[in-house]
PLY file of the C-alpha trace (Angstrom):
ply
format ascii 1.0
element vertex 302
property float x
property float y
property float z
element edge 301
property int vertex1
property int vertex2
end_header
-8.65 -5.41 31.11
-5.10 -5.69 31.97
-4.46 -9.08 30.40
-1.79 -10.30 28.05
-1.99 -12.13 24.94
1.18 -13.59 23.36
1.38 -14.14 19.74
3.95 -14.90 17.04
6.60 -12.00 17.06
4.52 -9.86 19.48
2.58 -9.59 22.70
-0.44 -7.60 23.25
-1.13 -6.22 26.77
-4.71 -5.04 27.12
-5.15 -2.00 29.47
-8.08 0.18 30.33
-7.41 2.68 27.83
-4.93 1.45 25.36
-3.14 -1.71 24.04
0.63 -2.13 24.72
2.37 -3.87 21.94
5.69 -5.49 22.69
7.39 -6.85 19.50
10.00 -9.68 19.51
13.53 -8.78 18.84
14.51 -12.25 17.72
16.16 -12.88 14.31
13.07 -14.46 12.94
10.91 -11.47 13.62
10.33 -8.90 10.92
13.09 -6.26 11.09
10.37 -3.44 11.34
9.13 -5.02 14.43
12.58 -5.32 15.88
13.08 -1.57 15.12
9.90 -0.53 16.81
10.42 -2.45 19.95
7.29 -1.27 21.85
4.29 0.80 21.02
1.29 1.99 22.99
-1.93 2.36 20.99
-4.70 4.34 22.58
-8.30 3.00 22.14
-9.07 6.34 20.60
-6.60 5.50 17.64
-8.57 2.48 16.67
-11.65 2.06 14.58
-12.35 -1.57 14.69
-11.04 -5.13 15.64
-11.22 -8.29 13.43
-10.39 -11.90 13.95
-9.80 -14.02 10.84
-8.21 -17.24 9.83
-4.50 -16.89 8.92
-2.06 -19.08 7.07
-0.62 -22.51 8.08
-2.93 -23.06 11.07
-2.98 -19.63 12.58
-5.62 -16.97 13.33
-4.88 -13.13 13.00
-6.23 -10.58 15.51
-6.20 -7.33 13.68
-6.70 -3.91 15.32
-7.60 -1.53 12.55
-6.22 2.01 13.19
-8.05 5.17 12.41
-6.95 7.29 9.34
-4.65 9.95 10.58
-4.11 8.47 14.11
-0.66 6.73 13.45
2.15 8.47 11.73
3.78 5.21 10.93
0.77 3.96 9.00
0.15 7.30 7.43
3.69 7.38 5.91
3.32 3.67 4.82
0.33 4.50 2.98
-0.81 0.88 2.69
2.46 -0.34 1.38
3.29 -2.64 4.24
3.18 -6.36 3.70
0.76 -8.20 6.08
3.61 -9.93 7.86
5.12 -6.48 8.76
1.84 -4.82 9.93
2.18 -3.70 13.37
-1.51 -4.04 14.10
-1.68 -7.76 13.38
-1.20 -10.37 16.00
-0.78 -13.84 14.50
-1.53 -16.87 16.96
-1.75 -20.57 16.61
-5.25 -21.76 15.56
-5.83 -23.59 18.91
-5.81 -20.09 20.59
-8.77 -18.98 18.48
-11.28 -19.10 21.40
-8.92 -17.03 23.55
-8.34 -14.60 20.77
-12.12 -14.25 20.31
-12.54 -13.38 23.85
-9.93 -10.63 23.86
-11.23 -9.37 20.43
-14.78 -9.08 22.07
-13.32 -7.29 25.11
-11.52 -4.87 22.97
-14.60 -4.10 20.83
-16.53 -3.45 23.91
-13.84 -1.03 25.18
-13.99 0.80 21.78
-17.70 0.93 21.76
-18.02 2.17 25.26
-14.92 4.48 25.37
-14.27 8.06 24.58
-14.37 8.79 20.87
-16.82 5.93 19.94
-18.83 8.14 17.69
-15.66 9.23 15.79
-14.17 5.81 15.08
-14.82 5.94 11.41
-13.60 9.42 11.10
-9.98 10.68 10.45
-8.26 11.79 13.65
-7.43 15.38 13.77
-4.09 14.72 15.35
-1.62 11.83 15.75
-2.68 9.57 18.59
0.14 7.17 18.53
3.67 8.19 19.20
6.13 8.04 16.31
9.09 5.55 16.59
12.01 7.12 18.37
14.58 5.66 16.08
16.10 5.66 13.62
16.70 9.33 13.04
19.20 8.60 10.29
19.63 6.18 7.49
21.72 5.68 4.40
20.10 6.01 0.99
21.64 5.16 -2.35
22.42 8.74 -3.26
22.99 10.32 0.22
22.62 10.26 3.82
19.39 11.48 5.58
19.42 12.93 9.12
16.68 14.22 11.27
17.36 16.14 14.48
13.75 16.82 15.53
13.60 20.21 13.84
15.09 19.74 10.50
15.78 17.01 7.88
19.24 17.05 6.23
20.27 15.42 3.15
24.05 14.95 2.40
24.78 13.69 -1.11
27.00 10.66 -1.88
29.61 11.21 -4.53
28.92 7.79 -5.73
25.20 7.86 -6.14
23.92 11.41 -6.40
22.77 12.76 -9.65
24.51 15.78 -11.12
21.13 17.95 -10.39
21.57 17.13 -6.65
25.35 17.95 -6.79
24.46 21.31 -8.30
21.97 22.10 -5.71
24.30 21.11 -2.83
23.68 19.35 0.54
20.10 20.19 1.66
18.42 21.14 5.06
14.60 21.47 5.44
13.15 22.87 8.59
9.98 20.87 9.36
7.91 24.05 9.57
8.48 24.54 6.00
7.28 21.23 4.96
3.51 20.05 4.28
4.21 16.45 4.31
6.32 13.30 3.43
5.95 10.88 0.62
7.45 7.38 1.20
7.74 4.79 -1.48
8.70 1.54 -0.22
12.19 0.16 -1.01
10.73 -3.17 -1.64
9.34 -1.88 -4.97
11.17 -0.53 -8.05
12.08 3.35 -7.67
11.62 3.59 -3.92
12.30 6.88 -2.37
11.70 9.22 0.53
10.61 12.80 -0.66
9.83 15.76 1.42
7.13 17.88 0.44
8.01 21.68 0.95
5.08 24.14 1.41
6.38 26.11 -1.60
6.19 23.13 -3.86
9.73 23.12 -4.80
12.35 20.49 -4.62
15.20 22.74 -3.33
15.92 26.48 -2.50
16.39 27.42 -6.07
14.34 30.50 -7.12
11.65 29.66 -9.69
12.55 25.95 -9.84
9.60 23.54 -9.87
9.95 20.29 -8.06
11.40 17.59 -10.49
9.11 14.71 -11.29
11.89 12.22 -10.78
13.06 11.64 -7.23
16.66 11.10 -8.30
16.71 14.60 -9.64
14.83 16.11 -6.72
17.06 17.71 -3.95
14.06 17.23 -1.48
14.33 13.41 -2.09
16.69 10.55 -1.51
16.30 7.39 -3.49
16.61 3.72 -2.35
18.30 0.78 -3.85
19.33 -2.78 -2.95
20.45 -2.51 0.55
19.74 1.13 0.99
16.79 2.82 2.82
15.30 -0.51 4.06
11.83 -0.33 5.50
12.76 -0.83 9.20
15.00 2.36 8.67
13.36 4.52 6.22
9.68 4.14 7.42
10.23 5.03 11.16
12.29 8.06 9.85
9.48 9.17 7.56
6.96 8.72 10.46
9.07 10.76 12.84
9.30 13.54 10.29
5.67 13.44 9.47
4.74 13.67 13.09
6.98 16.78 13.51
5.47 18.32 10.44
1.95 18.01 11.75
2.99 19.42 15.13
4.69 22.37 13.53
1.70 23.02 11.49
-0.39 23.45 14.51
1.56 26.63 15.33
2.87 28.66 12.34
6.49 29.55 12.62
8.61 32.61 11.57
9.03 33.31 7.97
11.19 30.83 6.09
14.96 31.54 5.78
16.28 29.38 2.85
19.05 27.16 3.90
21.21 25.76 0.91
23.64 23.49 2.72
23.96 21.33 5.83
26.23 23.20 8.22
28.89 21.07 9.70
31.85 21.81 12.04
34.48 19.91 10.30
34.42 17.13 7.57
36.95 14.34 6.96
39.49 15.63 4.63
39.67 12.40 2.55
35.88 12.72 2.15
36.12 16.35 0.96
38.95 15.36 -1.47
36.92 12.57 -3.00
33.86 14.93 -3.42
36.02 17.53 -5.17
37.44 14.73 -7.40
33.90 13.77 -8.34
32.91 17.34 -8.82
35.85 17.62 -11.26
34.53 14.64 -13.25
31.26 16.29 -13.48
32.91 19.47 -14.66
35.09 17.79 -17.38
31.82 16.04 -18.66
30.12 19.35 -19.07
27.49 18.52 -16.43
28.71 21.45 -14.27
29.74 24.99 -15.47
32.80 26.64 -14.56
30.99 28.96 -12.17
29.13 26.10 -10.55
32.50 24.09 -10.25
34.34 27.04 -8.60
31.41 27.79 -6.00
30.88 24.23 -5.19
34.67 23.62 -4.76
34.86 26.65 -2.41
31.98 25.29 -0.51
33.60 22.01 0.11
37.06 23.45 0.95
35.24 25.52 3.56
34.12 22.43 5.28
37.89 21.74 6.29
0 1
1 2
2 3
3 4
4 5
5 6
6 7
7 8
8 9
9 10
10 11
11 12
12 13
13 14
14 15
15 16
16 17
17 18
18 19
19 20
20 21
21 22
22 23
23 24
24 25
25 26
26 27
27 28
28 29
29 30
30 31
31 32
32 33
33 34
34 35
35 36
36 37
37 38
38 39
39 40
40 41
41 42
42 43
43 44
44 45
45 46
46 47
47 48
48 49
49 50
50 51
51 52
52 53
53 54
54 55
55 56
56 57
57 58
58 59
59 60
60 61
61 62
62 63
63 64
64 65
65 66
66 67
67 68
68 69
69 70
70 71
71 72
72 73
73 74
74 75
75 76
76 77
77 78
78 79
79 80
80 81
81 82
82 83
83 84
84 85
85 86
86 87
87 88
88 89
89 90
90 91
91 92
92 93
93 94
94 95
95 96
96 97
97 98
98 99
99 100
100 101
101 102
102 103
103 104
104 105
105 106
106 107
107 108
108 109
109 110
110 111
111 112
112 113
113 114
114 115
115 116
116 117
117 118
118 119
119 120
120 121
121 122
122 123
123 124
124 125
125 126
126 127
127 128
128 129
129 130
130 131
131 132
132 133
133 134
134 135
135 136
136 137
137 138
138 139
139 140
140 141
141 142
142 143
143 144
144 145
145 146
146 147
147 148
148 149
149 150
150 151
151 152
152 153
153 154
154 155
155 156
156 157
157 158
158 159
159 160
160 161
161 162
162 163
163 164
164 165
165 166
166 167
167 168
168 169
169 170
170 171
171 172
172 173
173 174
174 175
175 176
176 177
177 178
178 179
179 180
180 181
181 182
182 183
183 184
184 185
185 186
186 187
187 188
188 189
189 190
190 191
191 192
192 193
193 194
194 195
195 196
196 197
197 198
198 199
199 200
200 201
201 202
202 203
203 204
204 205
205 206
206 207
207 208
208 209
209 210
210 211
211 212
212 213
213 214
214 215
215 216
216 217
217 218
218 219
219 220
220 221
221 222
222 223
223 224
224 225
225 226
226 227
227 228
228 229
229 230
230 231
231 232
232 233
233 234
234 235
235 236
236 237
237 238
238 239
239 240
240 241
241 242
242 243
243 244
244 245
245 246
246 247
247 248
248 249
249 250
250 251
251 252
252 253
253 254
254 255
255 256
256 257
257 258
258 259
259 260
260 261
261 262
262 263
263 264
264 265
265 266
266 267
267 268
268 269
269 270
270 271
271 272
272 273
273 274
274 275
275 276
276 277
277 278
278 279
279 280
280 281
281 282
282 283
283 284
284 285
285 286
286 287
287 288
288 289
289 290
290 291
291 292
292 293
293 294
294 295
295 296
296 297
297 298
298 299
299 300
300 301
């Protein structure tokens, strides 16, 4: 094909084996589109193509991804609003004939191309690359960082529960994870939860994973202004992609990691965290031994 179809907030370039989607970065474009920037979607990652009437004099060209083909859509698990769906191209109604032409061209490419028989089946591996960024975002109760090999959570003294403070900052190698659970920050009680292979929420012997995300050291919770979709969803997709890649080749036995290693921390930040720890101790939420151990751990960061 090799043609370009420009729509509202995105442009699709039709190539012989894929569709290159370039998202608009303007202030009116959905923030998720601005964060994604550009994505190449192989034909093998698509199951079908539809064209339907949209709102307010528009038509919508929708390329439907195969289950398991795109880590972003797998992490989203159907929670994205239609306006933020990266597989929808909205066009003015007067371009319906042109949109129908490209829809037919793409349908023909899917029917004749490799993997035509498997279109309705789940893909065995991710076929669309995950977003490159962000690899860090600020949640309500902590900061999440992903370096490509492990996910780290560093708790906020203002938002983290006493259960997370007791557990300490966490680090999870992707080889020890079996998945990621993302609940949109646009709904009540949104969160990003890592799913360790042993089913636990932290490296605590015999401790089952807490049901509530705000008590689970393997999860960060969202809130107003914390963990927005355009930051937390690409993060979840990148982790999910790495988890599936790591699962293809089993790694060495797990070595528990209880805290995020850091060269040096801001003394003012450490002092504030010790103060908050003292408040938990005085309130009876932290034992004497836990207070002493955590205080020593914080002082060691200086």
